All heavy atoms as an XYZ file, in Angstrom:
750
protein
N     160.813     14.706     44.279
C     160.084     14.877     43.069
C     160.026     13.631     42.295
O     161.053     13.011     42.000
C     160.725     16.006     42.143
C     160.171     16.154     40.846
S     160.858     17.480     39.894
C     162.094     16.597     38.984
N     158.888     13.164     41.927
C     158.801     11.859     41.131
C     158.373     12.245     39.648
O     157.871     13.334     39.377
C     157.786     10.944     41.778
O     156.619     11.583     42.122
N     158.734     11.361     38.827
C     158.495     11.502     37.425
C     157.489     10.531     36.860
O     157.297      9.404     37.398
C     159.836     11.366     36.590
C     160.855     12.370     36.961
C     162.166     11.946     36.224
C     160.503     13.758     36.603
N     156.820     10.953     35.787
C     155.861     10.102     35.113
C     155.997     10.331     33.626
O     156.676     11.287     33.200
C     154.412     10.328     35.561
C     153.934     11.739     35.195
S     152.231     11.898     35.650
C     151.760     13.352     34.725
N     155.441      9.468     32.832
C     155.521      9.611     31.366
C     154.304     10.418     30.904
O     153.168     10.152     31.343
C     155.582      8.298     30.695
C     156.961      7.653     30.803
C     157.104      6.493     29.868
C     158.494      5.961     30.034
N     158.840      5.065     28.910
N     154.509     11.388     30.053
C     153.376     12.143     29.486
C     152.578     11.158     28.556
O     153.183     10.468     27.735
C     153.932     13.243     28.595
S     152.702     14.131     27.678
N     151.269     11.073     28.702
C     150.478     10.220     27.909
C     150.461     10.638     26.394
O     150.177      9.803     25.552
C     149.025     10.324     28.465
C     149.044     11.451     29.401
C     150.479     11.790     29.694
N     150.776     11.828     26.135
C     150.789     12.324     24.713
C     152.107     12.096     23.981
O     152.124     11.470     22.917
C     150.477     13.809     24.695
C     150.357     14.425     23.335
C     149.124     13.961     22.553
O     148.142     13.506     23.160
O     149.123     14.111     21.344
N     153.230     12.588     24.547
C     154.493     12.421     23.883
C     155.398     11.346     24.435
O     156.468     10.999     23.870
C     155.246     13.782     23.889
S     155.776     14.352     25.482
N     155.121     10.868     25.618
C     155.898      9.732     26.231
C     157.189     10.194     26.978
O     157.897      9.370     27.513
N     157.488     11.481     27.013
C     158.639     11.961     27.698
C     158.373     12.065     29.198
O     157.232     12.160     29.631
C     159.124     13.323     27.139
C     159.507     13.176     25.659
C     160.074     14.493     25.156
C     160.468     14.316     23.715
N     160.918     15.581     23.112
N     159.437     12.043     29.965
C     159.340     12.141     31.446
C     158.982     13.552     31.873
O     159.638     14.521     31.418
C     160.618     11.617     32.146
C     160.759     10.125     31.976
C     161.854      9.583     32.893
O     162.677     10.366     33.434
O     161.879      8.413     33.046
N     158.055     13.599     32.811
C     157.528     14.892     33.338
C     157.316     14.756     34.803
O     156.996     13.735     35.306
C     156.178     15.244     32.641
C     155.607     16.536     33.104
C     156.283     15.170     31.122
N     157.506     15.846     35.554
C     157.289     15.885     36.955
C     155.807     15.629     37.252
O     154.935     16.085     36.533
C     157.675     17.199     37.535
O     157.216     17.384     38.822
N     155.526     14.914     38.346
C     154.132     14.607     38.717
C     153.363     15.871     39.249
O     152.177     15.914     39.272
C     154.102     13.570     39.837
O     154.895     13.970     40.866
C     154.499     12.176     39.272
N     154.166     16.923     39.550
C     153.544     18.158     40.017
C     153.229     19.119     38.825
O     152.646     20.160     39.100
C     154.392     18.867     41.088
O     155.640     19.176     40.495
N     153.654     18.760     37.624
C     153.444     19.632     36.515
C     151.979     19.647     36.096
O     151.354     18.617     36.124
C     154.337     19.220     35.312
N     151.458     20.801     35.708
C     150.057     20.872     35.207
C     149.984     20.575     33.774
O     148.963     20.135     33.312
C     149.515     22.300     35.610
C     149.371     22.491     37.095
C     148.668     23.799     37.410
O     147.980     24.339     36.536
O     148.791     24.227     38.566
N     151.013     20.933     33.024
C     151.050     20.614     31.615
C     152.450     20.044     31.308
O     153.387     20.357     31.952
C     150.781     21.875     30.726
C     149.381     22.390     30.892
C     151.795     22.952     30.883
N     152.570     19.281     30.173
C     153.808     18.683     29.753
C     154.663     19.867     29.185
O     154.185     20.612     28.360
C     153.568     17.644     28.735
S     155.076     16.990     28.004
N     155.888     20.086     29.707
C     156.734     21.101     29.171
C     157.238     20.862     27.763
O     157.687     21.768     27.056
C     157.924     21.207     30.143
C     157.941     19.852     30.794
C     156.504     19.351     30.796
N     157.115     19.645     27.307
C     157.591     19.255     25.963
C     156.528     19.485     24.892
O     156.769     19.991     23.849
C     158.021     17.791     25.964
C     159.029     17.524     27.022
N     160.352     17.952     26.989
C     158.931     16.786     28.169
C     161.009     17.571     28.071
N     160.103     16.871     28.829
N     155.256     19.051     25.183
C     154.243     19.064     24.113
C     153.007     19.964     24.555
O     152.116     20.246     23.745
C     153.742     17.682     23.752
S     152.839     16.812     25.085
N     152.935     20.302     25.831
C     151.782     21.183     26.299
C     150.514     20.442     26.660
O     149.533     21.027     26.932
N     150.632     19.104     26.693
C     149.473     18.280     27.016
C     149.035     18.551     28.436
O     149.872     18.500     29.351
C     149.832     16.783     26.851
C     148.604     15.910     27.081
C     147.678     15.663     26.109
C     148.475     15.193     28.253
C     146.612     14.782     26.302
C     147.405     14.303     28.486
C     146.468     14.137     27.552
O     145.416     13.301     27.701
N     147.795     18.803     28.732
C     147.309     19.051     30.081
C     147.343     17.792     30.916
O     146.735     16.776     30.560
C     145.872     19.642     29.977
C     145.453     19.142     28.615
C     146.667     18.967     27.765
N     148.091     17.814     32.058
C     148.230     16.686     32.886
C     147.254     16.640     34.011
O     146.854     15.585     34.544
C     149.681     16.594     33.411
C     150.719     16.475     32.322
C     152.136     16.674     32.950
C     150.635     15.184     31.619
N     146.845     17.810     34.535
C     145.865     17.903     35.632
C     144.679     18.543     35.084
O     144.701     19.512     34.411
C     146.450     18.710     36.790
C     147.619     18.047     37.439
C     148.061     18.843     38.690
C     149.204     18.158     39.377
N     149.708     18.865     40.496
N     143.524     17.942     35.468
C     142.208     18.531     35.110
C     142.059     19.807     35.827
O     142.237     19.875     37.058
C     141.113     17.558     35.369
C     141.181     16.220     34.718
C     140.643     16.294     33.326
C     140.619     14.891     32.745
N     140.487     14.928     31.363
N     141.743     20.863     35.130
C     141.517     22.160     35.879
C     140.132     22.108     36.514
O     139.189     21.582     35.927
C     141.651     23.341     34.957
O     140.663     23.258     33.893
N     140.016     22.655     37.681
C     138.751     22.763     38.367
C     137.860     23.804     37.675
O     138.357     24.898     37.349
C     138.991     23.185     39.820
C     139.800     22.235     40.635
C     138.985     20.949     40.998
O     137.777     21.083     41.017
N     139.666     19.903     41.159
N     136.625     23.511     37.425
C     135.783     24.532     36.817
C     135.617     25.685     37.823
O     135.365     25.478     38.965
C     134.478     23.799     36.605
C     134.471     22.579     37.458
C     135.953     22.255     37.722
N     135.837     26.848     37.278
C     135.752     27.992     38.162
C     134.264     28.353     38.390
O     133.409     28.189     37.518
C     136.396     29.223     37.515
O     135.829     29.549     36.271
N     133.987     28.823     39.585
C     132.582     29.156     39.898
C     132.315     30.550     39.321
O     133.153     31.407     39.267
C     132.437     29.198     41.431
C     132.516     27.893     42.069
C     132.229     27.940     43.557
O     132.108     29.035     44.043
N     132.197     26.819     44.176
N     131.082     30.674     38.803
C     130.759     31.997     38.225
C     130.785     33.079     39.342
O     130.469     32.776     40.502
C     129.350     31.818     37.689
C     128.800     30.634     38.375
C     129.997     29.773     38.779
N     131.177     34.261     38.922
C     131.211     35.378     39.893
C     129.762     35.674     40.347
O     128.828     35.608     39.587
C     131.777     36.649     39.208
C     133.248     36.743     39.109
C     133.648     38.027     38.374
C     133.952     36.746     40.422
N     129.700     35.975     41.636
C     128.374     36.397     42.184
C     128.493     37.918     42.423
O     129.553     38.415     42.948
C     128.091     35.648     43.436
C     127.826     34.177     43.221
C     127.411     33.448     44.430
O     127.437     33.979     45.548
N     126.941     32.193     44.207
N     127.425     38.589     42.148
C     127.449     39.999     42.254
C     126.444     40.494     43.307
O     125.443     39.812     43.531
C     127.069     40.685     40.974
C     128.129     40.506     39.882
C     128.047     39.510     38.990
C     129.140     41.427     39.802
C     128.997     39.273     37.973
C     130.114     41.241     38.804
C     130.049     40.243     37.867
O     131.006     40.067     36.915
N     126.762     41.635     43.898
C     125.804     42.293     44.761
C     125.331     43.554     43.946
O     126.119     44.094     43.202
C     126.313     42.697     46.107
C     127.578     43.563     46.057
C     128.113     43.874     47.457
O     127.294     44.164     48.380
O     129.346     43.765     47.651
N     124.077     43.929     44.052
C     123.568     45.046     43.324
C     122.999     46.035     44.282
O     122.669     45.731     45.466
C     122.436     44.572     42.298
O     121.355     44.097     43.033
C     122.978     43.685     41.278
N     122.893     47.248     43.770
C     122.383     48.336     44.611
C     121.751     49.380     43.667
O     122.299     49.634     42.586
C     123.576     48.920     45.357
C     123.371     50.266     45.943
C     124.615     50.751     46.743
O     125.322     49.922     47.339
N     124.831     52.029     46.736
N     120.660     49.934     43.995
C     120.005     50.999     43.283
C     120.096     52.257     44.053
O     119.756     52.319     45.174
C     118.553     50.667     42.958
O     118.506     49.372     42.288
C     117.910     51.716     42.111
N     120.657     53.319     43.448
C     120.712     54.600     44.059
C     120.006     55.630     43.182
O     119.901     55.541     41.978
C     122.188     55.047     44.302
C     122.910     54.134     45.246
C     122.929     55.059     42.973
N     119.517     56.716     43.839
C     118.891     57.821     43.139
C     119.880     58.906     43.118
O     120.373     59.372     44.214
C     117.585     58.227     43.828
O     116.684     57.068     43.828
C     116.924     59.321     43.134
N     120.193     59.449     41.944
C     121.224     60.475     41.749
C     120.423     61.718     41.310
O     119.701     61.682     40.280
C     122.270     60.177     40.758
C     122.984     58.835     41.160
C     123.219     61.287     40.532
C     123.899     58.933     42.306
N     120.638     62.809     41.972
C     120.020     64.128     41.586
C     121.221     65.024     41.235
O     122.180     65.193     41.978
C     119.224     64.738     42.756
C     118.630     66.095     42.291
C     118.131     63.800     43.178
N     121.199     65.628     40.069
C     122.289     66.506     39.644
C     121.711     67.636     38.740
O     120.663     67.505     38.183
C     123.375     65.762     39.018
C     123.057     65.144     37.629
C     123.329     65.879     36.440
C     122.347     63.970     37.586
C     123.047     65.308     35.258
C     122.080     63.374     36.278
C     122.371     64.111     35.164
O     122.048     63.609     33.938
N     122.520     68.700     38.612
C     122.131     69.835     37.820
C     122.861     69.859     36.499
O     122.348     70.376     35.500
C     122.368     71.112     38.612
C     121.535     71.175     39.818
C     121.875     70.753     41.144
C     120.216     71.681     39.916
N     120.864     70.947     41.991
C     119.803     71.495     41.268
C     119.289     72.182     38.978
C     118.576     71.888     41.711
C     118.105     72.581     39.495
C     117.695     72.440     40.767
N     124.115     69.389     36.459
C     124.925     69.399     35.237
C     125.576     68.111     35.016
O     125.549     67.220     35.900
C     126.097     70.447     35.370
O     126.935     70.095     36.400
C     125.495     71.842     35.655
N     126.084     67.851     33.797
C     126.764     66.590     33.484
C     127.893     66.289     34.456
O     128.109     65.211     34.856
C     127.240     66.671     32.027
C     128.128     65.483     31.577
C     127.330     64.178     31.521
C     128.168     63.101     30.937
N     128.053     61.864     31.570
N     128.685     67.258     34.791
C     129.809     67.070     35.684
C     129.244     66.704     37.113
O     129.901     66.016     37.863
C     130.683     68.288     35.806
O     129.997     69.415     36.294
N     128.043     67.134     37.435
C     127.432     66.769     38.704
C     127.104     65.304     38.804
O     127.288     64.700     39.868
N     126.760     64.659     37.648
C     126.550     63.257     37.613
C     127.863     62.510     37.906
O     127.896     61.575     38.694
C     125.926     62.881     36.324
C     125.778     61.336     36.111
C     124.782     60.805     37.097
C     125.286     61.081     34.698
N     128.927     62.921     37.259
C     130.238     62.279     37.473
C     130.651     62.389     38.892
O     131.163     61.449     39.512
C     131.281     62.955     36.576
C     131.001     62.707     35.086
O     130.256     61.757     34.744
O     131.508     63.479     34.233
N     130.440     63.553     39.527
C     130.799     63.733     40.911
C     130.028     62.826     41.869
O     130.568     62.253     42.767
C     130.660     65.225     41.307
C     131.609     66.106     40.685
C     131.265     67.594     40.956
O     130.375     67.895     41.761
O     131.881     68.475     40.273
N     128.765     62.684     41.547
C     127.878     61.863     42.381
C     128.248     60.306     42.251
O     128.105     59.611     43.245
C     126.415     62.059     42.038
C     125.962     63.473     42.189
C     125.523     63.722     43.605
C     124.914     65.158     43.685
N     124.181     65.391     44.891
N     128.626     59.932     41.107
C     128.900     58.471     40.870
C     130.313     58.131     41.253
O     130.667     56.983     41.481
C     128.665     58.116     39.386
C     127.215     58.037     38.985
C     127.140     57.777     37.458
C     126.488     56.981     39.714
N     131.188     59.064     41.290
C     132.643     58.850     41.575
C     132.899     57.984     42.784
O     133.678     57.049     42.758
C     133.409     60.194     41.646
O     134.738     59.953     41.939
N     132.236     58.263     44.007
C     132.538     57.529     45.156
C     132.202     55.961     44.986
O     132.851     55.059     45.467
C     131.646     58.091     46.292
C     131.333     59.448     45.781
C     131.366     59.399     44.342
N     131.098     55.751     44.193
C     130.686     54.329     44.011
C     131.694     53.604     43.102
O     132.045     52.502     43.287
C     129.274     54.299     43.308
C     128.214     54.867     44.204
C     127.722     56.143     44.049
C     127.721     54.071     45.258
C     126.687     56.623     44.825
C     126.714     54.592     46.088
C     126.207     55.856     45.877
O     125.243     56.369     46.699
N     132.138     54.359     41.999
C     133.110     53.732     41.069
C     134.420     53.456     41.797
O     134.992     52.349     41.559
C     133.354     54.663     39.915
C     132.047     55.077     39.160
C     134.380     54.109     38.971
C     131.311     53.887     38.585
N     134.889     54.305     42.679
C     136.098     54.144     43.426
C     135.973     52.985     44.377
O     136.993     52.346     44.658
C     136.544     55.410     44.180
C     137.023     56.515     43.295
C     137.386     57.673     44.102
C     137.754     58.899     43.247
N     138.000     60.086     43.961
N     134.782     52.658     44.783
C     134.505     51.508     45.723
C     134.271     50.202     44.999
O     133.903     49.258     45.615
C     133.357     51.922     46.642
C     133.340     51.099     47.938
O     134.411     50.607     48.343
O     132.241     50.838     48.420
N     134.488     50.193     43.672
C     134.407     48.959     42.951
C     133.063     48.732     42.241
O     132.853     47.607     41.660
N     132.134     49.604     42.344
C     130.812     49.445     41.727
C     130.927     49.836     40.189
O     131.677     50.668     39.861
C     129.774     50.373     42.353
C     129.451     49.940     43.747
C     130.020     50.472     44.904
C     128.560     49.017     44.182
N     129.443     49.864     45.987
C     128.510     48.921     45.586
C     127.664     48.087     43.523
C     127.759     48.137     46.354
C     126.863     47.290     44.311
C     126.895     47.259     45.699
N     130.098     49.143     39.410
C     130.021     49.525     37.985
C     128.581     49.829     37.717
O     127.651     49.185     38.217
C     130.582     48.425     37.064
C     129.784     47.164     37.107
C     130.333     46.098     36.123
O     130.613     46.425     34.994
O     130.470     44.956     36.579
N     128.347     50.800     36.772
C     126.954     51.143     36.464
C     126.408     50.136     35.442
O     126.974     49.854     34.503
C     126.994     52.558     35.818
C     125.562     53.013     35.325
C     127.529     53.598     36.774
N     125.270     49.627     35.829
C     124.602     48.679     34.969
C     123.545     49.324     34.068
O     123.477     49.233     32.890
C     123.923     47.507     35.762
C     124.875     46.705     36.527
S     126.176     45.939     35.421
C     125.193     45.044     34.302
N     122.652     50.138     34.744
C     121.633     50.848     34.018
C     121.402     52.176     34.687
O     121.663     52.364     35.894
C     120.261     50.141     33.953
O     119.802     49.931     35.316
C     120.333     48.769     33.302
N     120.969     53.129     33.835
C     120.557     54.480     34.397
C     119.222     54.836     33.735
O     119.092     54.706     32.508
C     121.593     55.584     34.003
C     122.845     55.495     34.825
S     123.986     56.801     34.441
C     123.023     58.232     34.161
N     118.255     55.067     34.499
C     116.911     55.446     33.988
C     116.455     56.730     34.555
O     116.539     56.925     35.765
C     115.907     54.320     34.398
C     114.506     54.540     33.895
C     113.619     53.416     34.325
C     112.423     53.999     34.991
N     111.584     53.143     35.764
N     116.110     57.648     33.680
C     115.675     58.927     34.131
C     114.345     58.766     34.854
O     113.416     58.155     34.413
C     115.521     59.907     32.958
C     115.246     61.347     33.422
C     115.357     62.384     32.373
O     115.288     61.989     31.155
O     115.562     63.508     32.700
N     114.359     59.217     36.083
C     113.188     59.115     36.976
C     112.240     60.262     36.873
O     111.061     60.145     36.608
C     113.694     59.016     38.436
C     112.569     58.692     39.447
O     111.408     58.896     39.137
N     112.953     58.247     40.605
N     112.818     61.459     36.929
C     112.007     62.731     36.851
C     112.773     63.746     36.079
O     113.979     63.809     36.182
C     111.655     63.237     38.211
C     110.889     62.277     39.104
C     110.825     62.853     40.501
C     110.240     61.797     41.429
N     110.512     62.077     42.826
N     112.046     64.526     35.334
C     112.652     65.751     34.755
C     111.682     66.858     34.915
O     110.552     66.758     34.562
C     112.996     65.471     33.258
C     113.669     66.647     32.701
C     114.981     66.941     32.817
C     113.122     67.696     31.946
N     115.355     68.100     32.167
C     114.170     68.566     31.630
C     111.855     68.040     31.464
C     113.996     69.712     30.863
C     111.677     69.171     30.671
C     112.743     69.967     30.422
N     112.106     67.859     35.572
C     111.246     69.012     35.862
C     111.289     70.017     34.775
O     112.310     70.508     34.297
C     111.790     69.725     37.162
C     111.946     68.789     38.315
C     110.834     68.919     39.273
N     111.031     67.899     40.295
C     110.488     68.055     41.455
N     109.830     69.134     41.790
N     110.607     67.045     42.320
N     110.166     70.202     34.161
C     110.041     71.147     33.067
C     110.472     72.501     33.482
O     110.044     73.000     34.502
C     108.603     71.155     32.566
O     108.432     72.115     31.508
N     111.297     73.152     32.650
C     111.765     74.471     32.957
C     112.949     74.512     33.927
O     113.397     75.532     34.292
N     113.352     73.338     34.351
C     114.487     73.212     35.341
C     115.522     72.314     34.729
O     115.302     71.405     33.929
C     113.977     72.627     36.624
O     115.017     72.329     37.486
N     116.742     72.525     35.119
C     117.890     71.709     34.623
C     118.180     70.588     35.618
O     119.203     69.839     35.410
C     119.118     72.537     34.440
C     118.997     73.646     33.389
C     120.307     74.460     33.326
C     118.655     73.074     32.041
N     117.339     70.337     36.579
C     117.571     69.324     37.541
C     117.149     67.917     36.980
O     116.079     67.782     36.408
C     116.781     69.599     38.795
C     116.972     68.597     39.861
C     116.140     68.968     41.079
N     115.574     67.765     41.590
C     114.682     67.642     42.520
N     114.161     68.719     43.043
N     114.309     66.426     42.966
N     118.053     66.938     37.074
C     117.808     65.646     36.641
C     117.807     64.674     37.756
O     118.636     64.786     38.612
C     118.812     65.224     35.548
C     118.830     66.141     34.379
N     117.964     65.968     33.312
C     119.599     67.223     34.095
C     118.244     66.850     32.404
N     119.174     67.685     32.850
N     116.932     63.653     37.733
C     116.923     62.631     38.747
C     116.982     61.304     38.038
O     116.151     60.964     37.177
C     115.584     62.722     39.639
C     115.618     61.626     40.665
C     115.480     64.106     40.264
N     117.989     60.486     38.387
C     118.136     59.175     37.758
C     118.166     58.091     38.789
O     118.706     58.292     39.935
C     119.471     59.150     37.016
C     119.450     59.750     35.618
C     119.591     61.094     35.467
C     119.216     58.933     34.508
C     119.560     61.659     34.217
C     119.206     59.532     33.244
C     119.335     60.863     33.076
O     119.289     61.402     31.846
N     117.606     56.933     38.511
C     117.755     55.749     39.216
C     118.833     54.988     38.585
O     118.783     54.632     37.424
C     116.444     54.916     39.272
C     115.348     55.613     40.053
O     115.649     56.320     41.022
O     114.152     55.450     39.642
N     119.866     54.662     39.375
C     121.137     54.016     38.820
C     121.298     52.718     39.497
O     121.288     52.570     40.736
C     122.400     54.903     38.997
C     123.573     54.227     38.454
C     122.175     56.281     38.502
N     121.361     51.625     38.710
C     121.619     50.280     39.210
C     123.077     49.992     39.123
O     123.672     50.083     38.053
C     120.792     49.172     38.468
C     121.110     47.806     38.986
C     119.328     49.516     38.579
N     123.721     49.665     40.296
C     125.138     49.406     40.337
C     125.378     47.979     40.737
O     124.514     47.330     41.376
C     125.787     50.256     41.417
C     125.562     51.790     41.263
C     125.967     52.519     42.528
C     126.414     52.329     40.092
N     126.524     47.408     40.303
C     126.856     46.065     40.752
C     128.364     45.961     40.972
O     129.099     46.739     40.353
C     126.368     44.988     39.780
C     127.300     44.859     38.600
C     126.931     43.600     37.776
N     127.919     43.411     36.752
C     127.898     42.474     35.841
N     126.874     41.607     35.858
N     128.820     42.380     34.918
N     128.740     45.003     41.822
C     130.161     44.692     41.993
C     130.238     43.210     42.481
O     129.291     42.715     43.035
C     130.810     45.633     43.018
C     130.344     45.438     44.436
C     131.160     46.353     45.349
N     130.553     46.279     46.703
C     130.873     47.136     47.688
N     131.722     48.072     47.501
N     130.306     46.971     48.866
N     131.358     42.620     42.312
C     131.513     41.222     42.691
C     131.407     41.110     44.210
O     131.905     42.047     44.936
C     132.953     40.867     42.270
C     133.255     41.789     41.204
C     132.590     43.063     41.495
N     130.709     40.070     44.709
C     130.631     39.910     46.173
C     131.977     39.622     46.724
O     132.847     38.981     46.147
C     129.683     38.739     46.506
C     128.256     39.093     46.295
C     127.367     37.982     46.825
C     125.921     38.397     46.743
N     125.066     37.331     47.196
N     132.211     40.124     47.948
C     133.517     40.023     48.599
C     133.496     38.765     49.476
O     132.548     38.301     49.906
C     133.818     41.261     49.429
C     133.992     42.466     48.591
C     134.312     43.678     49.456
C     134.463     44.883     48.551
N     134.733     46.087     49.293
């Protein structure tokens, strides 16, 4: 292990340290993180009751998908059947 002087406080610090333990001065430039890339998917969900929607979306949520938008596609007059186009996304693996 070799030592160097902190440019901020002048105390000795390990060359492998990312920040000075004495003053907190950053010693190594952090690499800019790449923005997350997402994959998207549109699914059509047909359900009769509110709990039916939860049941239909549950497998997607468990698989890491999140709901971005839900748009009602069709509503049948006199019927309780609902049809939604749901846009899902998750980070690319």
